[in-house]
N, C-alpha and C positions, 0 to 999 in steps of 0.2 A: 219167739217173742225180742225175747232180751238178745239174740243172735241178729233182727233187723235191728232194735234198733241201736246195735252198737257198732253194726254197719250204716248206717245214716248217721251217726255219729260224727266219726271216720271222716267221710264224702265232707262234713264240716267243719273237719281240723277241731275239732274236742272232745277229748279225751273223756270216754264211757265212765258212769260211777254204779259199782255194783249195786244192785235196788234188797236190800232187805226182804225174804219172802218174799221175794217173786221168781221164783225157778225159771229157767228156760222150757221155753216151748218148739219145739218145728214152730218152724215160719213155718205161716197161711192157716193155722191153727188156731181158732174161737175159742176165746176163756168163759166161762158158767159160772153166772153168780148167781143165788137164792139173794134175793131183797126181805132183810126176817120178819115175822110177826109181828103188830102193834102189843108187846107187852102191857097188863091191866094197865090204867090210868098213862097211858101213853100211847097217846094217838098218834105218834111223828113218824113213820114205815122208816126215815131214814135219818135215827138217833145213829149218831157213832156209837154203839159196844161191843166191847170185847177188848178194850186199848190200858190195861190197867195203869199208863202213865196221866189217860186223858181224862178229864171227864170235858163231858159235851154241853155245854152252856148254851147251843141254838143257834138256830139258823141266822145268817150273814146275808147270803145271794146263790145266784144259784148265772149258770152256763146257757152254751148250747153241750158242754163235754162233761161238765159238773156240777157238784155242789160246793160252798163255800160252807164250813161253818167256826163259829167260838167257841176255843176251845181252853179249860187249862191247864197247865201244864200241871201236875202235883206236886214235881220233884224239882223242880227250879219257882215252881210259885209264880208264874206269866202265865196269863194267856196271851193264845196265841189263833192262827187263824189256821182253821181245816179244810184242806179241799181233795174229795171224794171224787172219783168217775163215779159214771150215772152206771146203774146196774142194767143198762138196757147198752149204752154202751161197750161193756165187756167183753158180750161176742162179737165188737166188730175190731175187727185185726190191729184193722190201720188208728183208732182212735186210742186202742190205749198202747199203742205203737208211742203217741201223739204225744198219751197222757205222761209218758216214760219221758221222755223225752226235750220237755216242758221242765220238768221235777229236776233231769240232769245235767243239764245244759243250765236250769238259773241256776243250780248249787254253786255252778262253777264261776258266775260272775260276781267276783265281788266290787262292785261299787256302791256307791250312797244312794243312785238313782233308778236301784232296783232290789225289790225285796228279797232281802235271805233267804234260805230253803234254809231249814233245820232237821226233820227227819222223816224218814218214809218207811211203810211196810203194808199190810195189806191185814185187812177187816178179816176176821170166820166169816161172813156170808160170802168173803171172797174178791171186794170191790177193792182197789188201790187208792193210796191216799198219802197226802204227804204237808206237814206242816209250814207257817211259815209265817213273816212277823204281820201281826194284826195292826192295820193301819186307821187311824179313825181322820173323815175329814169326809169329802166330795169327789166325784172325778173330773176331768178338766172340763167335759163336756158339759159338769152339770154349772161350771163355773163359768164357760163363752157363754150359754143360754142366759145365764142373771145379770152377765154385765148387760148381753143386749137386749135384753127385755126391760129395759133403762129405756130407750131408746132405739125405734125401729129403724134413723135413720143413718147414729153415728153412736162407736160408742162412748160413754162413758161410766164412771163409780158404780159400780152396783154399793145395793146396801149396807151390806157386807163388809166393804172398805177392798174389795178388787177393782184395779183399776187397769188398762189393755199396756202399760207401761210393766205391771205387771206379770198380765201375761204374757208378753211377749219373752220375759224371762225366765216365766214355767216353761217354758216352749224352751228355751234356752238352754232347761237345765234337761229335755227329753233328750233335746240334741246330744247335748251331751254321755246320754248316758246309751242309744241309742248307739254309737261315735265308738262308744266304748267294746261294748257286745261284735262288733264289727269286727273291731281289731281283733275279738276270740273264735271269730268266722261266724260266730252266732246270728240270725239274720232274724227279726218279727217278726212274724209273719200274721199279724192279724194291729198293725199298729195304729189305731183311730181314741178321741178325749176320751172314750169310752173305758181306757184299757188304763188311765196314765191315771195315777189319787195322788189329789189334792191332799196335805196330812192337817191338819190341827196347827201342827208347829212350824209349816212352811212349807216342808219337804214338799218336794215333785218325786215321785216310783211309778217307776212303768211297771204294769201287770202281763200278765198270759202271755207268757214266750211258748 
């Protein structure tokens, strides 16, 4: 899998990063994973276990390929978001390759409009994971719906203070981040309002590369 991912990254002019805890396997070989049974008092089978550095603080969200959880970094005393690949996805080589590619490519994109990747590895049950900055806020899709909900026929200021001018500025920041990624040979394959986060401090961040 790692060889396949590296070949794809080279084609995109992005230098691959060695993934800790993820040994190379022959291309086309599916990996298997065993989701641990819940322990007494814990009914969440997806809870992150076996990572001495991180404490699982709960569920944040999920997508078609993985789940995002809030974790506490014991070493630095900070809260992060940890994304894991779905257990069933581990049996599909193409999804494993895409998960690795997302982490490796994003880790090399140093831009204020792109969420930084901090660490990566493999859980004891075989699922891959990586940590990234946790952003408190809402998706751009929710912002757009909020503004438009004020009036069906025209854009007006939303109850939370969002205006059309502010929305246009957010879209400009998105274009700046995506444009930077293009200069690094990285193309976002699922760019949509739901993959753009607007932080509580006004930051605009593009997710899920």
